[in-house]
N, C-alpha and C positions, 0 to 999 in steps of 0.2 A: 504494499500499499504505499502511495506517495505521501511526502510529509504534509501535504496540503488538503489531504482527504479528510472530511469531517465524517465520523463516525457517531451514529446515534445508537442508542440500547437496541433499537429494532435491527439495525444492520451493522452487527459488530464486526461484520467482515467486507464492509464497502456495500455498494448498491447492488452488487450481484449475490450477496449472502456467503455462506460457507459453502464450498463444494470439495469433492475428495481430492482435488488438485492441492489442497492445504496439507494433504499428509505427504510427506517424503517418503519414508519406509515404514514398514511395520516387522521387518526382519527380526525373528527371534521373540515376538509376542504372540500370545495365544488367547482368543476370543471364544468363548462358549455363548451360544445364542439358543434361546428356546424359539420353537415354532420357526424352524429355518429351512424347511424344505419348499417354501412357496413364498411369493409376496415379498413384503419388506425385508424379512429374516433371509430370506434366499439373497436377495439382493446386496443385502449387508455383507452376508458370506463371500459374495463375489467380489465386492471392493476390498475386504480384509485380505482374500487370498491374491488377488491382483497386486495388493502392496507387500506381499510377501509372508503373511501372517500364517499362524495355524489356526484352525476352526474347527471346534467341536460343536457339532448340531445335537440339541436335544429336542427330538420329535417324537409324536405319537406314533406315526404310521411307517412301519418298516420299508414297505413297497415304495413309498413316495421319496423316502430317505434313499434307498439305495438308487432310484432314478435320479434325484438330486446330485447325489455324489457323482455318478457317472456323467451328467451333464456338466458339472462344474470340472472333472479330470479332464473331459474332451476339449474344454476350453483351455484350462492351465496346464494340462499335462499329468501324467501317471504320477509324477513326484508331489504333487500339490499336496498339503499335509492337512488332510480333510477327514474326520472320523464322526460317527454318529451313535448316540447312545439313547436307546428307546425310552422314553418317558412320557407318561400321561397326567398332564397337570390336573386333570378332575380326580385324579387318585392320590391321596396324601402316600400311600405305601408305595406308589410307583415312582414318586418324587424322591422318598428316603433311599430307594434301591438304586435310582440313578445316580444320586448324590454319592452314595457309596463307591459306585464305578468311576466316578470323576476323581474322586479323593485318592482312589488306588491308582488311576491311569494318567491323571493330568496333573503335573508337578507345579504348574504355575497357572493363574488366571489374571490376565492383564485387564480383563473385562467381563463381566457377566451380563449379557444382555437380556432383559426380560421383556422378550418381543412377542411370544405366543399369547395368543387371547382368541375368544369367541365373543360374538356381538349378536344382538338382536334375536335372541333365543324365543322364537314365537310364542310358544307355551312353556309355563313354567316346569323345568326339568330340574331333579336333585342329582347331586353327584353320591357315589358309595359313601361319603362320609357324612351326608346329610347337609350339603350347602345348596343354596340356589346356584344353579350350573355357572352362571357368568361369575358370580362372586368367588366361587370355589375354583374355578381355572385361573380367573385374570389377578385376582388377589391372594387366597389362601395358598394356592400350590406354589406361588413366587416367593410368598413370605416363607415358607418352609425351606425352600430351595436356597434363598439368600442367606438365611440363619444356618444351615447346614454346610454351605460354602464358605461362610464369612472369614474364617481363620484362613483358610488358603488363599482368599483373595487378599487378605490384609497382608499375609507373608510376601506376597508380589509386590504390595504397595498399589493394588489394582482398583478398579472401580465397579460400582454397579449401575446400571443404566436400566430405568425403568420408562418403558414406552408407556405413557398415558393416552388421553385423548379429550379432545375440547368437550366430549359429552360429560365431563366431570363437573362443568359448571352449568349444565343442562338439567333435566330431570327434576327431582326432589332437592337437590343441592344438599343432601345429608346422608348420614349412615343411619339407617332405620334399626337402632338397637333394639327396639320392641317387636320388630317383626322383619328380621334380617333376610328371610328367605321371600318375602312378599308373599305370604299365605293368604292375607286378607284381600290383596288387590294387586295381583300380579300384572306388570305392564313390562313388555320386552324393552322399552326404551328406559323407563326408569331404572329396571334392574341393571341393566348394562350401564347407565351413568353412575350408579352408586358403585359398582365394580371398580370403574375407572377412578372415581372419587377416592375409592378406598386404597387403590394402588399408589395414587400420588401422596396421599396424606400419608401412608406408610413409608414412602422415599424422604417426605420432608421431616418426617419424625425421626427416621434412620440418620438423616444429617444432624440432626439436633443431639441425638445420643453419641454419634461418633465425635462430634466437637467436643461433648462434655467429657469424654474418654480419652481424648487424644488418640483415637485408632487410626491407622494409617490406610484409609479408604475413603474414595470419593464417590459421592452418589450423585447421578445427575437425571434430570426428567425431562423427557421429550415428547412430542406427539408428532405423527406423521403426516399432519393435515388430511386432506381427501386424496387418497389415491388408489389406483385401480388395482386393488389386491383381491382375492377371493375369500375375504374374511366373512362376507355374508351368505356365500353360495350355500353353505350346508345348513345354516341354522334360521334362516329369516323366513318372515312369511312371504307368500307368493306377492303381496302388495308391495312391500319393502324393495323386493328383488327387482320387481318391474320399476318401480321408482328410482332404485338406485343404477339401474341399467342405463335409464335416461339421463339421470342428473351426471352421472360419472362422465358421460361424453362432454358434458359441458364444463364441470367445474374440477373435475380430478386431473391430477397428474399423475406421471409413471409410477410404477412399484420402486424402480430405482431412485427416484426424488424421493419417494416415502420412506427410503432407507437412510437418506443423507443425515436428519437428526440423530438418528441412534448411532451412527458411525461418528457423528462430529462428537456427541457426548461420551464416545468410547474413546477418542483420541485426541481431541483438541486441549491443549493447554489453556489455562486462567480461565475456566468457566467457574461461575459462581453459584453459592447454594441459595436456596428459596427463589431459583429461577426456573422458567419453562422455556425449552429452546424449541423451534420448530418453523415451518414457513410462515411468513409474516405478511402474505398479502391475501386480499378477498376472504376477509374474516378468519384469516389463519388457516385458508383452507389449501392456498398453494401459494407459490413464489419464493422469493429469497429465505434462505434458512438464517434465523437470528433468534433473537430473545423476543418472547411473546408477553403480552399481558397475562398477569396471574392473578385469578380470582382469589379473594381472600379466603374463601371457604376452604381451599386446599391447605392453608396455614394455620388452622383452627387447632390449638393446642390441646385444649380439653378433649375435643371429639378424636382427635390423634391418640392421646394417651389412653383413652378408653379403647379404641379399635387396637391399638397395639396389645393391650392386656388380653383383651378377647381372643385375637389372633394366636396368642402364644397359648392360651387355653384351648382353641378349637384344634390347633397343629400340634398340641402336646411337645412344642419346642420352648425352651427358656434361653433367650439370648444371653450372652455374656455380657451384654451393653446395658 
Protein backbone atom coordinates (compact mmCIF):
# COMPACT_ATOMS: atom_id res chain seq x y z
CA UNK A 1 0.00 0.00 0.00
CA UNK A 2 1.33 3.44 -0.87
CA UNK A 3 2.05 5.87 1.92
CA UNK A 4 -0.74 8.13 0.73
CA UNK A 5 -3.44 5.44 0.84
CA UNK A 6 -6.14 6.27 3.31
CA UNK A 7 -7.37 3.20 5.17
CA UNK A 8 -10.69 3.04 6.89
CA UNK A 9 -11.90 0.36 9.26
CA UNK A 10 -14.06 -0.92 6.47
CA UNK A 11 -11.18 -1.47 4.10
CA UNK A 12 -8.20 -2.49 6.18
CA UNK A 13 -6.47 -3.46 2.98
CA UNK A 14 -7.29 -0.55 0.71
CA UNK A 15 -10.19 -0.27 -1.68
CA UNK A 16 -9.87 -3.81 -3.05
CA UNK A 17 -9.91 -5.36 0.43
CA UNK A 18 -7.97 -8.44 1.54
CA UNK A 19 -7.18 -11.05 -1.10
CA UNK A 20 -5.04 -14.23 -1.00
CA UNK A 21 -2.29 -12.20 -2.73
CA UNK A 22 -1.52 -10.93 0.79
CA UNK A 23 -0.15 -14.38 1.66
CA UNK A 24 3.48 -14.90 0.79
CA UNK A 25 3.93 -18.56 1.70
CA UNK A 26 2.41 -21.01 4.16
CA UNK A 27 5.20 -23.59 3.95
CA UNK A 28 5.42 -25.67 7.11
CA UNK A 29 1.97 -24.65 8.37
CA UNK A 30 -0.98 -26.97 9.03
CA UNK A 31 -4.64 -25.99 8.79
CA UNK A 32 -7.55 -28.08 10.10
CA UNK A 33 -10.92 -27.27 8.51
CA UNK A 34 -14.39 -28.60 9.34
CA UNK A 35 -16.78 -29.14 6.45
CA UNK A 36 -14.09 -28.89 3.78
CA UNK A 37 -15.28 -31.17 1.00
CA UNK A 38 -17.36 -28.48 -0.73
CA UNK A 39 -18.19 -24.78 -0.72
CA UNK A 40 -16.10 -22.24 1.16
CA UNK A 41 -14.25 -24.91 3.17
CA UNK A 42 -13.08 -26.65 0.00
CA UNK A 43 -12.01 -23.32 -1.53
CA UNK A 44 -10.11 -22.42 1.66
CA UNK A 45 -8.30 -25.77 1.46
CA UNK A 46 -7.35 -24.95 -2.16
CA UNK A 47 -5.86 -21.60 -1.19
CA UNK A 48 -3.87 -23.14 1.69
CA UNK A 49 -2.50 -25.89 -0.58
CA UNK A 50 -1.62 -23.38 -3.29
CA UNK A 51 0.44 -21.49 -0.71
CA UNK A 52 2.30 -24.61 0.42
CA UNK A 53 0.45 -25.59 3.61
CA UNK A 54 -0.77 -28.95 4.88
CA UNK A 55 -4.53 -29.37 5.17
CA UNK A 56 -6.51 -31.75 7.35
CA UNK A 57 -10.20 -31.92 6.47
CA UNK A 58 -12.80 -32.90 9.05
CA UNK A 59 -15.81 -34.03 7.02
CA UNK A 60 -18.87 -36.15 7.65
CA UNK A 61 -19.02 -37.87 4.26
CA UNK A 62 -16.13 -40.21 3.31
CA UNK A 63 -17.19 -40.57 -0.35
CA UNK A 64 -17.31 -36.81 -0.95
CA UNK A 65 -14.05 -36.39 0.98
CA UNK A 66 -12.24 -38.96 -1.14
CA UNK A 67 -13.48 -37.15 -4.26
CA UNK A 68 -12.45 -33.74 -2.88
CA UNK A 69 -8.94 -35.05 -2.14
CA UNK A 70 -8.69 -36.59 -5.61
CA UNK A 71 -9.73 -33.26 -7.18
CA UNK A 72 -7.20 -31.30 -5.14
CA UNK A 73 -4.38 -33.76 -5.84
CA UNK A 74 -5.17 -33.53 -9.52
CA UNK A 75 -4.74 -29.77 -9.26
CA UNK A 76 -1.70 -29.66 -6.93
CA UNK A 77 -0.03 -33.00 -7.57
CA UNK A 78 0.18 -36.23 -5.60
CA UNK A 79 2.62 -34.64 -3.17
CA UNK A 80 0.01 -32.17 -1.90
CA UNK A 81 -0.18 -32.76 1.86
CA UNK A 82 -3.84 -33.31 2.34
CA UNK A 83 -5.72 -35.72 4.55
CA UNK A 84 -9.19 -36.36 5.88
CA UNK A 85 -10.58 -37.52 9.21
CA UNK A 86 -14.22 -38.49 9.41
CA UNK A 87 -16.20 -36.36 11.84
CA UNK A 88 -19.91 -35.64 12.20
CA UNK A 89 -20.46 -32.39 14.11
CA UNK A 90 -24.00 -33.57 14.93
CA UNK A 91 -22.60 -36.36 17.15
CA UNK A 92 -20.46 -35.41 20.13
CA UNK A 93 -18.95 -38.91 20.23
CA UNK A 94 -17.84 -38.51 16.62
CA UNK A 95 -16.21 -35.17 17.52
CA UNK A 96 -14.39 -36.79 20.46
CA UNK A 97 -13.19 -39.65 18.27
CA UNK A 98 -11.96 -37.29 15.54
CA UNK A 99 -10.20 -35.05 18.07
CA UNK A 100 -8.37 -38.09 19.47
CA UNK A 101 -7.20 -38.99 15.95
CA UNK A 102 -6.01 -35.44 15.36
CA UNK A 103 -4.07 -35.38 18.62
CA UNK A 104 -2.43 -38.65 17.61
CA UNK A 105 -1.59 -37.69 14.03
CA UNK A 106 -1.39 -33.89 13.72
CA UNK A 107 1.52 -32.47 15.69
CA UNK A 108 0.85 -28.80 15.01
CA UNK A 109 -2.28 -26.81 14.29
CA UNK A 110 -1.63 -23.31 12.97
CA UNK A 111 -5.35 -22.71 12.65
CA UNK A 112 -8.53 -24.65 13.34
CA UNK A 113 -11.24 -23.28 11.07
CA UNK A 114 -14.80 -23.89 12.28
CA UNK A 115 -16.33 -23.75 8.83
CA UNK A 116 -18.80 -26.65 8.76
CA UNK A 117 -22.45 -25.70 9.20
CA UNK A 118 -26.03 -26.59 8.38
CA UNK A 119 -28.67 -23.95 7.64
CA UNK A 120 -32.40 -23.41 7.33
CA UNK A 121 -33.43 -26.91 8.44
CA UNK A 122 -37.08 -26.86 7.36
CA UNK A 123 -38.59 -28.93 10.21
CA UNK A 124 -37.24 -29.25 13.73
CA UNK A 125 -34.69 -32.07 13.81
CA UNK A 126 -32.78 -33.27 16.87
CA UNK A 127 -29.23 -34.59 17.14
CA UNK A 128 -28.48 -37.88 18.93
CA UNK A 129 -27.35 -35.80 21.91
CA UNK A 130 -30.71 -34.04 22.13
CA UNK A 131 -29.93 -30.66 20.55
CA UNK A 132 -31.85 -28.80 17.86
CA UNK A 133 -29.81 -29.78 14.81
CA UNK A 134 -28.45 -26.37 13.79
CA UNK A 135 -27.41 -25.48 17.35
CA UNK A 136 -25.94 -28.97 17.75
CA UNK A 137 -23.85 -28.89 14.56
CA UNK A 138 -22.93 -25.23 14.33
CA UNK A 139 -22.29 -24.49 18.01
CA UNK A 140 -22.04 -27.49 20.36
CA UNK A 141 -20.00 -29.67 17.98
CA UNK A 142 -17.49 -26.88 17.39
CA UNK A 143 -17.42 -25.87 21.08
CA UNK A 144 -16.35 -29.41 21.98
CA UNK A 145 -13.84 -29.67 19.12
CA UNK A 146 -12.17 -26.36 20.02
CA UNK A 147 -11.93 -27.40 23.66
CA UNK A 148 -10.40 -30.78 22.90
CA UNK A 149 -7.81 -29.32 20.51
CA UNK A 150 -7.09 -26.12 22.44
CA UNK A 151 -3.82 -27.22 24.04
CA UNK A 152 -2.45 -28.50 20.73
CA UNK A 153 -3.37 -25.19 19.06
CA UNK A 154 -1.77 -23.26 21.90
CA UNK A 155 1.43 -25.33 21.67
CA UNK A 156 1.77 -24.05 18.08
CA UNK A 157 0.73 -20.50 18.99
CA UNK A 158 -2.12 -21.11 16.57
CA UNK A 159 -5.56 -19.69 15.90
CA UNK A 160 -9.20 -20.61 16.05
CA UNK A 161 -11.34 -19.14 13.29
CA UNK A 162 -15.11 -19.15 13.82
CA UNK A 163 -17.12 -18.73 10.64
CA UNK A 164 -20.25 -16.88 11.69
CA UNK A 165 -23.04 -15.40 9.62
CA UNK A 166 -24.90 -12.12 9.44
CA UNK A 167 -27.92 -14.14 10.55
CA UNK A 168 -26.61 -13.68 14.12
CA UNK A 169 -28.20 -10.20 14.26
CA UNK A 170 -31.48 -11.33 12.72
CA UNK A 171 -34.07 -13.71 14.08
CA UNK A 172 -34.73 -13.26 17.80
CA UNK A 173 -31.24 -11.85 18.58
CA UNK A 174 -30.98 -13.89 21.76
CA UNK A 175 -30.11 -17.34 23.09
CA UNK A 176 -33.43 -18.91 24.12
CA UNK A 177 -32.24 -20.48 27.37
CA UNK A 178 -35.79 -21.37 28.37
CA UNK A 179 -36.42 -23.22 25.08
CA UNK A 180 -33.06 -23.85 23.46
CA UNK A 181 -34.44 -26.39 20.99
CA UNK A 182 -37.45 -24.34 19.86
CA UNK A 183 -39.89 -27.01 21.06
CA UNK A 184 -42.57 -24.31 21.46
CA UNK A 185 -42.32 -22.44 18.21
CA UNK A 186 -39.79 -23.82 15.72
CA UNK A 187 -38.74 -21.67 12.79
CA UNK A 188 -35.88 -22.63 10.48
CA UNK A 189 -34.66 -19.05 10.34
CA UNK A 190 -34.80 -18.31 14.09
CA UNK A 191 -33.08 -21.59 14.97
CA UNK A 192 -30.32 -20.94 12.43
CA UNK A 193 -29.88 -17.35 13.63
CA UNK A 194 -29.60 -18.57 17.24
CA UNK A 195 -26.97 -21.16 16.27
CA UNK A 196 -24.83 -18.52 14.55
CA UNK A 197 -25.22 -16.05 17.42
CA UNK A 198 -24.14 -18.84 19.79
CA UNK A 199 -21.03 -19.55 17.71
CA UNK A 200 -20.00 -15.91 17.64
CA UNK A 201 -20.76 -15.33 21.34
CA UNK A 202 -18.59 -18.37 22.10
CA UNK A 203 -15.74 -16.91 20.03
CA UNK A 204 -15.82 -13.51 21.74
CA UNK A 205 -16.10 -15.14 25.18
CA UNK A 206 -13.12 -17.34 24.27
CA UNK A 207 -11.17 -14.20 23.30
CA UNK A 208 -11.92 -12.73 26.73
CA UNK A 209 -10.89 -15.91 28.57
CA UNK A 210 -7.67 -16.17 26.56
CA UNK A 211 -6.82 -12.54 27.35
CA UNK A 212 -7.46 -13.14 31.06
CA UNK A 213 -5.28 -16.27 31.14
CA UNK A 214 -2.56 -15.08 28.72
CA UNK A 215 -2.99 -18.21 26.62
CA UNK A 216 -1.13 -18.12 23.31
CA UNK A 217 -4.08 -18.58 20.94
CA UNK A 218 -5.71 -16.01 18.67
CA UNK A 219 -9.43 -16.25 17.97
CA UNK A 220 -10.99 -14.50 14.99
CA UNK A 221 -14.56 -14.27 13.74
CA UNK A 222 -15.62 -13.88 10.12
CA UNK A 223 -18.61 -14.38 7.88
CA UNK A 224 -18.60 -15.42 4.21
CA UNK A 225 -21.27 -12.99 3.00
CA UNK A 226 -23.61 -14.41 0.38
CA UNK A 227 -21.72 -16.99 -1.62
CA UNK A 228 -22.87 -19.68 -4.00
CA UNK A 229 -22.28 -22.77 -1.89
CA UNK A 230 -24.50 -25.80 -1.37
CA UNK A 231 -25.23 -25.01 2.29
CA UNK A 232 -28.99 -24.96 1.70
CA UNK A 233 -29.14 -27.86 -0.74
CA UNK A 234 -29.81 -30.62 1.78
CA UNK A 235 -31.84 -28.98 4.49
CA UNK A 236 -33.94 -26.03 3.35
CA UNK A 237 -37.62 -26.03 2.45
CA UNK A 238 -38.52 -26.03 -1.24
CA UNK A 239 -39.55 -22.38 -1.12
CA UNK A 240 -36.26 -21.25 0.43
CA UNK A 241 -34.28 -23.27 -2.11
CA UNK A 242 -36.11 -21.66 -5.02
CA UNK A 243 -35.80 -18.21 -3.48
CA UNK A 244 -32.05 -18.68 -2.95
CA UNK A 245 -31.58 -20.09 -6.48
CA UNK A 246 -33.00 -16.85 -7.85
CA UNK A 247 -31.36 -14.48 -5.33
CA UNK A 248 -27.92 -16.08 -5.54
CA UNK A 249 -27.67 -15.19 -9.23
CA UNK A 250 -28.21 -11.57 -8.33
CA UNK A 251 -26.45 -11.00 -5.03
CA UNK A 252 -24.01 -13.80 -4.40
CA UNK A 253 -20.31 -14.14 -5.08
CA UNK A 254 -18.28 -17.27 -5.84
CA UNK A 255 -17.57 -19.88 -3.17
CA UNK A 256 -13.90 -18.97 -3.55
CA UNK A 257 -14.56 -15.38 -2.52
CA UNK A 258 -16.75 -16.74 0.27
CA UNK A 259 -13.60 -18.50 1.56
CA UNK A 260 -11.44 -15.37 1.65
CA UNK A 261 -12.58 -14.11 5.09
CA UNK A 262 -11.76 -17.41 6.81
CA UNK A 263 -8.41 -17.68 5.06
CA UNK A 264 -7.62 -14.09 6.05
CA UNK A 265 -8.55 -14.78 9.68
CA UNK A 266 -6.30 -17.86 9.67
CA UNK A 267 -3.23 -16.14 8.20
CA UNK A 268 -3.26 -12.34 8.40
CA UNK A 269 -1.28 -10.45 11.05
CA UNK A 270 -2.58 -7.50 13.10
CA UNK A 271 -6.21 -8.59 13.33
CA UNK A 272 -8.01 -7.43 16.47
CA UNK A 273 -10.36 -8.84 19.10
CA UNK A 274 -14.09 -8.01 19.21
CA UNK A 275 -14.18 -7.65 15.44
CA UNK A 276 -16.07 -9.30 12.60
CA UNK A 277 -14.36 -9.68 9.23
CA UNK A 278 -16.02 -10.36 5.90
CA UNK A 279 -17.33 -8.78 2.70
CA UNK A 280 -18.08 -5.08 3.23
CA UNK A 281 -20.44 -4.09 0.39
CA UNK A 282 -24.19 -4.37 -0.23
CA UNK A 283 -25.15 -4.95 3.40
CA UNK A 284 -22.03 -7.08 3.86
CA UNK A 285 -23.13 -9.68 1.31
CA UNK A 286 -20.33 -9.20 -1.25
CA UNK A 287 -17.40 -6.96 -2.03
CA UNK A 288 -13.99 -6.17 -0.55
CA UNK A 289 -13.05 -8.20 2.52
CA UNK A 290 -12.40 -6.08 5.59
CA UNK A 291 -13.88 -5.18 8.96
CA UNK A 292 -17.68 -5.26 9.22
CA UNK A 293 -20.01 -3.58 11.69
CA UNK A 294 -20.63 -5.76 14.75
CA UNK A 295 -23.98 -5.75 16.51
CA UNK A 296 -23.69 -5.34 20.31
CA UNK A 297 -25.69 -8.50 20.95
CA UNK A 298 -22.68 -10.63 19.97
CA UNK A 299 -20.65 -9.02 22.77
CA UNK A 300 -23.25 -9.49 25.53
CA UNK A 301 -21.04 -10.79 28.35
CA UNK A 302 -23.79 -12.08 30.63
CA UNK A 303 -25.45 -14.09 27.89
CA UNK A 304 -22.06 -15.39 26.72
CA UNK A 305 -21.05 -16.50 30.23
CA UNK A 306 -24.34 -18.33 30.64
CA UNK A 307 -23.97 -19.94 27.21
CA UNK A 308 -20.39 -21.02 28.05
CA UNK A 309 -21.47 -22.72 31.28
CA UNK A 310 -24.39 -24.42 29.54
CA UNK A 311 -22.12 -25.56 26.67
CA UNK A 312 -19.65 -27.10 29.11
CA UNK A 313 -22.50 -29.00 30.76
CA UNK A 314 -24.06 -30.16 27.49
CA UNK A 315 -20.74 -31.34 26.00
CA UNK A 316 -19.33 -32.68 29.30
CA UNK A 317 -16.16 -30.70 28.67
CA UNK A 318 -14.62 -28.41 31.26
CA UNK A 319 -12.22 -25.97 29.60
CA UNK A 320 -9.03 -25.07 31.49
CA UNK A 321 -9.60 -21.37 30.76
